[in-house]
N, C-alpha and C positions, 0 to 999 in steps of 0.2 A: 491488437489482432488484425490481420489483413481481412478484407471483406469476404473472401472465400475460405478463410479459417486455415490457409496453408502455412502461414507464418505467425508466430506469437513471440512477444518479448515481455520481459518483466524486469523492473528495476526496484531496488530498495536502498534506503539510506537510514541509518540509526545514529542518533546523537545521545551520548550517556554522560551528561555533565558530571555526575558524582564519580564516575570512573575516569573521566577526562579522556574519553575514547570516541572516535567517529568511525563508523563502518559504512561499507557500500557494496553492492553487488548488482550485476547485470547479467541477464540470460536470454538466449534466443534459441528457439526450436522451429524446425520445419516439419515436425512430425516423425522424422527419421533420425536427425542428428541434433544434438543439443550442445550449445557452446556457453560456458559460464565464466565469469571473472569476479573474483572477491578481493576486496582491498580494505585496509585499516591502518589508522594512524592515530597518534596522540592529538587530541583535540586542541590542546594549548589554551584550554578555557575560552575559546572563541567560537561561538555557534554560528556566526555569520559567514565563516569561511567554509563553504560546502564543497570542497575539493578533496577527493580521496583517490590517491593514485590517478588513474586516467579518467575517473568518473567525476563529473561535477554537475551541480544543479543551480539554476539561476531563476529567481522570480522576476519575471518581465512585466507582469501586471498582477498585483495581489488578487488571489482568489479567482483569477481568470486564465492566466497564461504562464506556463512553466517551461523552461528550456532544460533538456537533459543532454549532455555532451558526454560521449565516450570516445576518448582519443585512441588513435592506433596503438595497439599493444599485441602481445604474443598470443592472446587467446583466440584470434581469428574473427573477433566481433568488434564493431565500432559503430558509432552513429551520432547524428545531430538531430534530435528530436524535440518537437515543440507540441506541448499539450495545450489545447484551448477548450475551456469549459463550455458545455452546451447549455447550462443553466447554473445559477448559483449553487454552491455546495450545501449539503444538508448536515446537520449535527445529529449523530446517533445518540441514543439514551447513554447515560454514563455507566460504564462497566465497573462495578464494585463487587469483588468476589473474595471471600474468606476461605482459607484452607485451615480449618481448625480455629485456633485462636490467632492466626497470622493472616495478614492481608496478602492475598496472592496477586491482585491487581486492583487498581483504582485509576481508570483511564477515560479519556474522552476521544472520539474519533470524528473527524470531518471527512466526508466522502463526496466526490464530485465525478460525474461522468462527462466525456468530452471526446474531442477528435484529436488524432496525433498526425502531424505532418512532418516533413523533413526527409532524411535519408538514413538507411540502416544497411550496414554491410556484414556479410557472413561468409567466411572462407573465400574472400575475393570476389564474391557477387554482391553488387550494389543494388539496393532496392529503394525506389522512389516512393514515399508514402504520399497518397493523395489525401484522403480523409478517413484514415483508420480510426475505428472507434476503440475506446478504452476507458479506464477508470484511474483516478489517483486518489489517495487518501493520506491523511496527516493525522497522527495520533499523538497524545502527550499524557504524561502522568506516571504512575508507579506500576512497574511490572517485574517479574522475577528475572532480572538481568544481573550477571556476575556470580561470584561464588555463593553457594547456598549457605544458610545458617547452620553451623556445625552442631548446634544444640537440637537434640531430638524433640519432637512434639509428643506431648503425653496428654491423652492416649494418641498412638500413631494414627495418622490420617493419610490413606492412600491418595496419590495424586490422580485427579480425573478432570479431563476438560473436553467438552464437545462444542464445536463451533461450525456453522454453515454461514458463509458470507457471500452473498450473491448480488453484486450490482449489475443490473442488466440495462442494455441500450436498445431502444426501439426508435422507429422513424419520428414519432411524435411525442414519445415520452421516455423518461428514465424511471427505472424501477430499482429501489434499494430494499433488499431484504436480508435480515440476518436472524439467527437464533442461537442462543447458548442454552443447552440443556444439562441438567444434572444426571447422575448415574441411573436414575429412575425414569428418565425422559421427560422430566418436568422442566419447562423452560424458566431460567431465572433472568434472562434478558432477551427480549424479542421484539422486532419492529419491522414495519413494511411501509415505505412511503412511495407514492407515485408522483412524479414531478412532470406536469405538462410543460412542453417546450415551446409554447406559443407566446411566451414572454408576458402573458397577461395573468394566467391562472395561478392560484397559490398551490403549494404541495398538498397532496391529499394523504392523510394518515389512514392507512387501512388497518382493519382489525380481523381477527379469526372469527 
């Protein structure tokens, strides 16, 4: 997002080895207009090829710098964006959630705050990014992707999921907070980590 909050972009890429599919999306909004593009292709069992239509991702420096490219296309948005981490990423607590007798999710997430630089174009207007701040995350594991199980659960269990995920950037700190609560408001996965950006201090794990 821009320093004044007038422009915001988001990108996503999903790799599904068991479906042999890779998806990607990119979206930009100025608070009035939103432009989005979605792409998908057969993975061909090659996870290192992170190109989907006009969208591609390149790891320039592991756990520190990532390049996101969106080539010219019919959606009206494109860009050449570089994410640089402000500190090392944190690993969030493992997310394991059952839905009755079935595993709804069993995943792990790495989250990192940083700066974005490069260029971003929307509807013919080009924006030069100085040091926009933002976040990137990388998760892996089991989640409900693809066709649902045709066999009914006994007894039936209604689907319920509540999640607040709030990675925040400050001048001298990065704050990572999330909570997953059940239908009664009881948290089943919650964490808060304060990361000093002085390059010396260790992350501080906060508690309620």
